[in-house]
C-alpha positions as a Python dict, from the first residue, in 0.01 Angstrom:
ca = {
    (1, 'M'): (0, 0, 0),
    (2, 'E'): (137, 329, -95),
    (3, 'R'): (112, 589, 187),
    (4, 'L'): (-44, 924, 121),
    (5, 'A'): (257, 1083, 294),
    (6, 'Y'): (486, 925, 14),
    (7, 'R'): (264, 1071, -256),
    (8, 'R'): (294, 1408, -98),
    (9, 'L'): (651, 1373, -90),
    (10, 'L'): (644, 1302, -464),
    (11, 'E'): (442, 1593, -534),
    (12, 'W'): (692, 1840, -339),
    (13, 'K'): (975, 1655, -529),
    (14, 'N'): (817, 1750, -868),
    (15, 'N'): (741, 2106, -775),
    (16, 'K'): (988, 2334, -974),
    (17, 'E'): (918, 2595, -718),
    (18, 'R'): (962, 2370, -409),
    (19, 'K'): (1088, 2489, -69),
    (20, 'P'): (1301, 2315, 185),
    (21, 'L'): (1109, 2010, 332),
    (22, 'I'): (1040, 1990, 706),
    (23, 'V'): (864, 1673, 827),
    (24, 'N'): (668, 1715, 1150),
    (25, 'G'): (470, 1456, 1357),
    (26, 'A'): (425, 1242, 1645),
    (27, 'R'): (697, 1017, 1775),
    (28, 'Q'): (730, 660, 1633),
    (29, 'V'): (479, 709, 1359),
    (30, 'G'): (741, 622, 1065),
    (31, 'K'): (889, 957, 963),
    (32, 'T'): (1237, 827, 956),
    (33, 'W'): (1151, 535, 761),
    (34, 'L'): (931, 736, 505),
    (35, 'L'): (1215, 963, 439),
    (36, 'K'): (1489, 694, 395),
    (37, 'E'): (1249, 496, 158),
    (38, 'F'): (1172, 822, -36),
    (39, 'G'): (1528, 893, -72),
    (40, 'K'): (1645, 529, -182),
    (41, 'R'): (1371, 517, -428),
    (42, 'E'): (1400, 877, -585),
    (43, 'Y'): (1731, 954, -564),
    (44, 'K'): (2083, 800, -668),
    (45, 'S'): (2234, 927, -332),
    (46, 'V'): (2118, 1029, 8),
    (47, 'A'): (2272, 1166, 304),
    (48, 'Y'): (2110, 1084, 634),
    (49, 'I'): (2209, 1288, 941),
    (50, 'N'): (2044, 1239, 1270),
    (51, 'C'): (2111, 1556, 1465),
    (52, 'D'): (2006, 1406, 1796),
    (53, 'E'): (2271, 1154, 1766),
    (54, 'T'): (2546, 1315, 1594),
    (55, 'E'): (2720, 1552, 1827),
    (56, 'A'): (2888, 1774, 1562),
    (57, 'M'): (2552, 1821, 1411),
    (58, 'E'): (2390, 1902, 1766),
    (59, 'N'): (2643, 2150, 1819),
    (60, 'A'): (2591, 2327, 1477),
    (61, 'F'): (2245, 2402, 1582),
    (62, 'T'): (2322, 2495, 1949),
    (63, 'E'): (2315, 2873, 1899),
    (64, 'Y'): (1991, 2856, 1715),
    (65, 'K'): (1787, 2640, 1995),
    (66, 'G'): (1689, 2942, 2190),
    (67, 'A'): (1595, 3158, 1879),
    (68, 'F'): (1254, 2985, 1842),
    (69, 'T'): (1157, 2937, 2210),
    (70, 'E'): (934, 3178, 2398),
    (71, 'Q'): (1129, 3431, 2580),
}
């Protein structure tokens, strides 16, 4: 069964005026699987970076963490 979310990713990919993609959602619903599967099927190569588990990536965004919280 093809997921609705996968079809929406295809629409995003095929839109010539697409903007950066942000995928939000509840925990444990398949976001990571979906994006990895989409990358594998639709692109020749994919880079997967988990910012929660990669210290260098977590540190790259440290200065921005407070910018989006209520003061």
